[in-house]
C-alpha positions as a printed Julia matrix, in Angstrom:
88×3 Matrix{Float64}:
 -13.34  -18.3   -14.13
 -15.71  -15.65  -12.84
 -14.61  -12.4   -11.26
 -15.46  -13.56   -7.74
 -13.47  -16.77   -8.22
 -10.48  -14.78   -9.46
 -10.67  -12.42   -6.49
 -10.98  -15.34   -4.06
  -8.02  -17.14   -5.61
  -5.68  -14.15   -5.88
  -6.83  -11.96   -2.98
  -3.39  -11.59   -1.41
  -1.76  -10.59   -4.69
  -4.56   -8.08   -5.3
  -3.95   -6.52   -1.9
  -0.23   -6.16   -2.64
  -0.94   -4.63   -6.06
  -3.53   -2.26   -4.6
  -1.12   -1.0    -1.94
   1.71   -0.63   -4.48
  -0.48    1.45   -6.81
  -1.94    3.51   -3.96
   1.53    4.23   -2.57
   2.79    5.26   -5.99
  -0.14    7.63   -6.5
   0.22    9.12   -3.04
   3.95    9.75   -3.45
   3.44   11.41   -6.84
   0.55   13.57   -5.58
   2.52   14.55   -2.49
   5.44   15.6    -4.68
   3.23   17.46   -7.19
   1.69   19.61   -4.44
   4.95   19.83   -2.44
   3.03   18.77    0.66
   5.47   17.03    2.95
   4.4    16.67    6.55
   3.95   14.07    9.26
   0.38   13.71    7.97
   1.83   11.67    5.1
   2.31    8.84    7.59
  -1.46    8.39    7.5
  -1.34    6.91    4.01
   2.14    5.41    4.32
   1.27    3.39    7.42
  -2.47    3.67    7.98
  -3.69    2.53    4.57
  -1.67   -0.73    4.41
  -2.52   -1.67    7.98
  -6.22   -0.92    7.42
  -6.34   -2.99    4.23
  -4.45   -5.84    5.92
  -6.84   -5.89    8.87
 -10.08   -5.46    6.94
  -9.48   -7.69    3.92
  -8.31  -10.81    5.76
  -9.8   -13.4     8.1
  -8.06  -14.68   11.23
  -5.72  -12.69   13.45
  -2.6   -14.47   12.25
  -3.33  -13.7     8.6
  -4.41  -10.14    9.43
  -1.21   -9.34   11.29
   0.97  -10.99    8.65
  -0.7    -9.14    5.77
  -0.69   -5.82    7.65
   3.09   -6.08    8.13
   3.65   -7.32    4.58
   1.57   -4.52    3.07
   3.33   -1.98    5.27
   6.65   -3.2     3.89
   5.33   -3.02    0.32
   4.12    0.54    0.92
   7.43    1.72    2.35
   9.56    0.04   -0.33
   7.41    1.3    -3.22
   7.23    4.78   -1.69
  11.0     4.91   -1.34
  11.7     3.62   -4.85
   9.18    5.94   -6.51
  10.21    8.9    -4.36
  13.91    8.55   -5.08
  13.66    7.72   -8.77
  10.69    9.73  -10.09
  10.21   12.78   -7.86
  12.14   15.71   -6.45
  12.87   13.74   -3.26
  16.05   12.35   -4.8
């Protein structure tokens, strides 16, 4: 299986993993610099919605993946924030 075949076959799982890793990194960086502001909503909400809209074809799939990735971002951010940072 080539790389492009693997990406085509598992593109939804890759999007979920990308958002989970990006959310984890953003929460840890935000905590390390003690930068808590409403601007954090840009990566908490904007990044998953942008990835969901750009990486998918068809409005139904785009909307579904945007909402799914938003949920993944918020759940991962909450779990990482409560368990591994000073938020808890």
